[in-house]
C-alpha positions as CSV (number, residue, x, y, z in Angstrom):
1,X,-45.0,-7.6,4.4
2,X,-41.5,-9.0,4.5
3,X,-39.5,-7.3,6.5
4,X,-36.3,-9.3,6.2
5,X,-36.0,-7.9,1.9
6,X,-35.5,-3.8,3.6
7,X,-32.8,-4.8,5.5
8,X,-29.3,-4.7,4.9
9,X,-27.0,-7.9,4.7
10,X,-23.5,-7.9,5.9
11,X,-22.1,-10.3,4.4
12,X,-17.8,-11.2,5.5
13,X,-17.0,-10.6,2.1
14,X,-17.9,-7.2,2.4
15,X,-17.3,-6.5,6.0
16,X,-13.5,-7.1,5.3
17,X,-13.9,-5.1,2.7
18,X,-15.4,-2.3,4.9
19,X,-13.2,-2.8,7.4
20,X,-10.3,-2.3,4.4
21,X,-11.6,0.5,3.3
22,X,-11.7,2.3,7.0
23,X,-7.8,1.4,7.9
24,X,-6.6,3.0,4.1
25,X,-8.8,5.9,5.0
26,X,-6.7,6.2,8.3
27,X,-3.8,6.8,6.4
28,X,-5.3,9.9,4.3
29,X,-4.5,8.1,0.8
30,X,-4.9,12.0,-1.0
31,X,-2.6,13.4,1.2
32,X,0.0,10.0,0.0
33,X,-0.4,10.8,-3.2
34,X,0.8,14.8,-2.9
35,X,3.7,13.1,-1.5
36,X,4.9,10.3,-3.0
37,X,4.7,12.5,-6.2
38,X,7.4,14.8,-4.9
39,X,9.6,11.5,-3.8
40,X,9.9,9.4,-6.8
41,X,11.0,12.5,-9.0
42,X,13.5,13.5,-6.8
43,X,15.2,10.1,-7.0
44,X,15.2,10.5,-10.5
45,X,17.4,13.8,-9.9
46,X,20.0,12.4,-7.4
47,X,20.6,9.9,-9.9
48,X,20.7,11.4,-12.6
49,X,19.0,9.2,-14.6
50,X,16.8,6.2,-13.7
51,X,17.6,5.4,-10.8
52,X,17.3,1.2,-10.4
53,X,13.4,0.5,-10.0
54,X,13.1,-2.0,-6.8
55,X,15.0,0.7,-4.7
56,X,11.9,3.3,-6.2
57,X,9.0,1.1,-5.1
58,X,11.3,0.1,-2.2
59,X,11.6,3.9,-1.2
60,X,7.7,4.7,-2.2
61,X,6.0,1.7,-0.2
62,X,8.0,2.8,2.8
63,X,6.9,6.5,2.1
64,X,3.5,5.3,2.4
65,X,4.0,3.6,5.4
66,X,4.7,6.6,7.1
67,X,2.9,9.4,5.8
68,X,-0.3,6.7,5.9
69,X,1.7,6.6,9.9
70,X,1.4,10.4,10.6
71,X,-2.1,10.8,9.3
72,X,-3.4,8.0,11.6
73,X,-2.0,9.1,15.0
74,X,-3.5,12.6,13.0
75,X,-7.0,10.8,13.0
76,X,-6.6,9.6,16.9
77,X,-5.5,12.4,18.1
78,X,-7.9,14.9,16.4
79,X,-11.1,12.6,17.1
80,X,-12.3,14.9,18.7
81,X,-12.7,17.9,16.5
82,X,-13.0,15.7,13.8
83,X,-16.5,15.1,15.0
84,X,-17.4,18.4,15.0
85,X,-16.4,19.1,11.9
86,X,-18.9,18.4,9.0
87,X,-15.7,17.9,6.5
88,X,-14.1,15.2,9.0
89,X,-17.2,13.5,9.9
90,X,-16.5,10.5,7.7
91,X,-14.0,9.1,9.0
92,X,-13.1,6.0,10.6
93,X,-12.6,7.0,14.1
94,X,-15.4,8.7,14.3
95,X,-17.6,6.6,12.0
96,X,-16.8,4.0,15.0
97,X,-15.8,2.0,11.7
98,X,-12.0,1.9,13.6
99,X,-11.5,1.7,17.3
100,X,-9.8,3.7,19.2
101,X,-7.4,1.4,20.5
102,X,-7.5,-0.4,16.5
103,X,-6.4,3.3,15.3
104,X,-3.7,3.3,17.8
105,X,-2.2,0.0,17.1
106,X,-2.1,0.1,13.5
107,X,-0.5,4.3,13.4
108,X,2.3,2.4,15.7
109,X,2.9,-0.6,13.6
110,X,2.9,0.8,10.3
111,X,5.3,3.6,11.8
112,X,7.8,1.5,13.4
113,X,7.6,-1.5,10.0
114,X,8.3,1.8,7.5
115,X,11.2,2.9,9.3
116,X,12.8,-0.6,9.9
117,X,11.8,-1.2,6.1
118,X,13.4,2.0,4.5
119,X,16.5,1.3,6.7
120,X,16.9,-2.6,5.6
121,X,16.2,-1.8,2.1
122,X,17.9,1.3,1.0
123,X,19.9,3.1,4.0
124,X,19.4,4.7,7.8
125,X,20.0,8.1,6.5
126,X,16.7,8.0,4.4
127,X,14.7,5.9,7.7
128,X,15.8,8.5,10.3
129,X,14.3,11.4,8.1
130,X,11.1,8.9,8.2
131,X,11.6,8.8,11.6
132,X,11.4,12.9,11.7
133,X,8.9,13.6,9.3
134,X,6.1,11.5,11.5
135,X,7.6,13.1,14.7
136,X,7.0,16.3,13.3
137,X,3.8,16.0,12.4
138,X,2.0,14.0,14.6
139,X,3.7,16.4,17.8
140,X,4.9,19.2,16.3
141,X,1.7,20.2,14.2
142,X,-0.6,17.8,15.5
143,X,0.2,18.2,19.4
144,X,1.8,21.7,19.9
145,X,1.0,23.9,17.1
146,X,-2.4,23.2,15.7
147,X,-4.9,23.9,18.0
148,X,-2.5,27.2,19.3
149,X,-1.0,29.5,17.1
150,X,-2.5,30.6,13.3
151,X,1.3,30.1,12.3
152,X,-0.3,25.9,12.4
153,X,0.3,25.1,9.0
154,X,3.7,27.2,7.6
155,X,6.0,25.0,10.6
156,X,3.7,22.2,10.9
157,X,3.6,21.7,7.2
158,X,8.0,21.3,7.6
159,X,6.3,17.8,7.7
160,X,5.2,17.1,4.2
161,X,8.9,18.5,2.7
162,X,10.4,15.3,4.5
163,X,9.7,13.2,1.6
164,X,11.8,15.0,-0.8
165,X,15.2,14.7,1.3
166,X,14.0,11.0,1.8
167,X,14.3,10.3,-1.9
168,X,17.8,11.5,-2.5
169,X,19.1,10.2,0.5
170,X,17.5,6.6,-0.3
171,X,19.8,7.2,-3.7
172,X,22.8,9.0,-2.6
173,X,22.8,7.8,1.1
174,X,23.4,12.1,1.9
175,X,21.9,15.2,1.6
176,X,23.1,18.1,-0.6
177,X,21.6,21.7,-2.3
178,X,19.4,20.3,-4.5
179,X,16.6,18.1,-1.9
180,X,17.6,21.5,0.1
181,X,16.0,23.7,-2.2
182,X,13.0,21.7,-3.3
183,X,12.1,21.3,1.2
184,X,12.2,24.9,1.2
185,X,9.9,25.2,-1.9
186,X,7.2,22.3,-0.6
187,X,7.3,24.4,2.7
188,X,6.5,27.8,1.1
189,X,3.9,25.9,-0.6
190,X,2.0,24.6,1.7
191,X,0.4,27.7,3.4
192,X,-0.8,28.7,0.0
193,X,-2.1,25.7,-0.5
194,X,-4.0,24.8,2.9
195,X,-5.0,28.6,3.7
196,X,-7.5,28.3,1.1
197,X,-8.9,24.8,1.7
198,X,-9.4,26.9,5.4
199,X,-11.2,29.1,3.6
200,X,-13.9,27.6,2.5
201,X,-14.1,25.3,5.3
202,X,-13.8,28.9,7.9
203,X,-16.9,27.6,10.1
204,X,-15.8,23.7,10.3
205,X,-12.4,25.2,12.3
206,X,-14.3,27.6,13.8
207,X,-16.6,25.6,15.5
208,X,-13.6,23.3,16.7
209,X,-11.7,26.4,18.1
210,X,-9.1,25.7,15.6
211,X,-7.6,29.0,15.0
212,X,-6.5,28.7,11.5
213,X,-5.1,31.9,9.6
214,X,-9.1,32.1,7.9
215,X,-10.4,32.0,10.9
216,X,-8.9,34.7,12.8
217,X,-8.2,36.5,10.2
218,X,-9.9,38.2,7.6
219,X,-10.3,37.3,3.8
220,X,-7.9,40.3,2.4
221,X,-5.6,39.7,5.1
222,X,-5.7,35.6,4.1
223,X,-5.3,37.2,0.6
224,X,-1.9,38.6,1.3
225,X,-0.3,36.0,2.8
226,X,-1.3,33.7,0.3
227,X,0.0,36.1,-2.3
228,X,3.1,36.7,-0.4
229,X,4.1,32.9,-0.4
230,X,3.1,32.2,-3.6
231,X,5.6,35.0,-5.3
232,X,8.3,32.9,-2.6
233,X,7.5,29.5,-3.9
234,X,8.2,30.1,-7.3
235,X,11.0,32.3,-6.7
236,X,12.4,29.1,-4.8
237,X,12.1,26.8,-7.0
238,X,13.8,28.9,-9.9
239,X,16.7,28.5,-7.3
240,X,16.8,24.8,-8.9
241,X,18.2,26.1,-11.8
242,X,21.6,27.1,-11.4
243,X,22.0,25.1,-8.5
244,X,21.5,21.1,-10.0
245,X,21.6,22.7,-12.3
246,X,18.5,22.3,-14.3
247,X,18.0,22.3,-18.2
248,X,15.1,23.9,-20.4
249,X,12.1,21.8,-19.4
250,X,12.5,22.9,-15.7
251,X,12.8,26.0,-16.4
252,X,10.3,26.2,-18.3
253,X,7.6,24.3,-16.3
254,X,9.2,26.6,-13.3
255,X,8.0,30.0,-14.7
256,X,5.1,29.1,-16.9
257,X,3.3,27.3,-14.2
258,X,4.8,29.4,-11.5
259,X,3.2,32.4,-13.0
260,X,0.0,30.6,-13.4
261,X,0.3,29.5,-9.7
262,X,0.2,32.8,-8.7
263,X,-1.7,35.0,-11.2
264,X,-4.5,32.6,-9.8
265,X,-3.2,33.4,-5.9
266,X,-3.9,37.7,-7.0
267,X,-7.3,36.5,-8.4
268,X,-8.3,35.0,-4.8
269,X,-7.3,38.0,-3.2
270,X,-8.7,40.5,-5.7
271,X,-11.9,39.1,-5.2
272,X,-11.6,38.7,-1.6
273,X,-10.9,42.4,-1.5
274,X,-14.1,43.7,-3.6
275,X,-16.5,41.8,-1.0
276,X,-16.9,39.0,-3.4
277,X,-16.8,35.2,-3.3
278,X,-13.2,34.0,-3.2
279,X,-13.4,31.2,-4.7
280,X,-10.5,29.6,-2.3
281,X,-10.9,26.1,-4.0
282,X,-9.7,27.5,-7.4
283,X,-6.3,29.0,-5.6
284,X,-6.1,25.4,-4.5
285,X,-6.6,22.8,-6.9
286,X,-3.9,25.0,-9.5
287,X,-1.7,24.6,-6.3
288,X,-2.2,21.1,-6.7
289,X,-1.6,20.9,-10.4
290,X,1.8,23.3,-9.9
291,X,3.4,21.1,-7.3
292,X,2.7,17.8,-9.6
293,X,3.5,19.3,-12.8
294,X,6.7,21.8,-11.2
295,X,7.8,17.8,-9.5
296,X,7.0,15.6,-13.1
297,X,9.8,18.3,-14.5
298,X,12.1,17.6,-11.8
299,X,12.2,13.8,-12.9
300,X,11.7,14.2,-17.0
301,X,14.3,17.2,-17.2
302,X,17.4,14.6,-15.9
303,X,16.4,12.3,-18.7
304,X,16.6,15.3,-21.7
305,X,19.6,15.8,-23.7
306,X,19.3,19.3,-23.4
């Protein structure tokens, strides 16, 4: 029998594609997508209309490199626990698609590149905020908080709030109350977004000895915390209405989508309190939809005549 037919052939093209895919995976593209959703609309709000398209593209590109750098550093530092969790066992450093040295060089390169790029194409305030976001995610969250406290995602989530500041600063060269309110929205949204995911993968985090709230507390306690943060998130989103000020579209979206987010949070708690399967991923996915709708409204509302 010709065994050559049974052996997979790795062509140069396939090898390049796999390597490229591995480096892209290091950047956590799904996380980047969410961060970019919060950046572009804020630039429209800061401009009070459509900003220069090249400025938007430059900011989004720099933001992609910045977030990708933070994620690559995170994967490098968490490579030991990633091997222990089913959810992360296909990451490039676990599978060996990328070596530890390659990941570290990549993280440093795109991180430094993002700061220089934003400084030259937008302004140095935006670049400085990008640098702060990387430092916060890598040092404060990954190195200090993640393996030490159940509140890790609360304070570590601050890193994900920086894109709204970066987008505003890129347009205006300064900061104001509007981006600070949206910073608060993302800060309060992060726990009820991430805690349901940690409920889903509770055994993974427990195996890796990561003290996520869902690991060290029961489901009812987690459900209560999700409700409290969901209500706080929606309340913070309403603060933007008088401050910006925002019009009818944003107001309607903030109230209706926020109400839906709160209802899903209460359903999670109700199922947990009754001893049923809490179906946490429903809240996880609804939280993403909620934030996306809210920020789309942030970007469209300034363009409307009412």
